KOLLODREN-580259 format. One line per 3 residues: number of its first residue (from 1); their letters; for each residue x, y, z negated of C-alpha. Coordinates in nm, 3 decimals, decimal comma. Layout:
<sites>
NUM> a> X:Y:Z | ...;
</sites>
This chain:
<sites>
1> xxx> -0,610:-0,673:-0,446 | -0,363:-0,457:-0,259 | -0,074:-0,275:-0,422;
4> xxx> 0,105:0,018:-0,257 | 0,429:0,190:-0,352 | 0,621:0,481:-0,203;
7> xxx> 0,330:0,723:-0,184 | 0,420:1,085:-0,251 | 0,053:1,182:-0,286;
10> xxx> -0,230:0,937:-0,346 | -0,583:1,003:-0,220 | -0,733:0,690:-0,379;
13> xxx> -0,738:0,598:-0,746 | -0,648:0,260:-0,894 | -0,941:0,024:-0,856;
16> xxx> -1,122:0,246:-0,605 | -1,279:0,073:-0,303 | -1,159:0,220:0,027;
19> xxx> -1,305:0,159:0,371 | -1,108:0,026:0,666 | -0,913:0,308:0,829;
22> xxx> -0,933:0,537:0,526 | -0,623:0,737:0,437 | -0,497:0,631:0,094;
25> xxx> -0,219:0,889:0,065 | 0,094:1,047:0,210 | 0,444:0,906:0,212;
28> xxx> 0,696:1,042:-0,034 | 1,068:1,098:-0,024 | 1,287:0,808:-0,138;
31> xxx> 1,609:0,884:-0,320 | 1,761:0,562:-0,180 | 1,676:0,612:0,186;
34> xxx> 1,673:0,867:0,463 | 1,328:0,740:0,567 | 0,988:0,768:0,407;
37> xxx> 0,875:0,415:0,333 | 0,544:0,283:0,201 | 0,527:-0,082:0,100;
40> xxx> 0,226:-0,291:0,011 | 0,148:-0,629:-0,140 | -0,165:-0,844:-0,134;
43> xxx> -0,263:-1,039:-0,446 | -0,539:-1,283:-0,537 | -0,592:-1,402:-0,895;
46> xxx> -0,229:-1,332:-0,989 | -0,077:-1,494:-0,679 | 0,106:-1,288:-0,418;
49> xxx> -0,022:-1,349:-0,065 | 0,155:-1,325:0,270 | -0,012:-1,029:0,445;
52> xxx> 0,066:-1,177:0,788 | -0,191:-1,448:0,714 | -0,465:-1,186:0,670;
55> xxx> -0,368:-0,878:0,873 | -0,273:-0,884:1,243 | 0,048:-0,685:1,297;
</sites>
């Protein structure tokens, strides 16, 4: 499962399957920063995963 935060507008709904390369939304404005920032987490069966082990950056 992937979890995203910081989206101003979401194009995908919770639980919706998205294809590789699909836009999931637009960044939003953060009250605590001068930058728009989207963060994400990967989870498997309640355990947080290190994305660097699954996604080449």
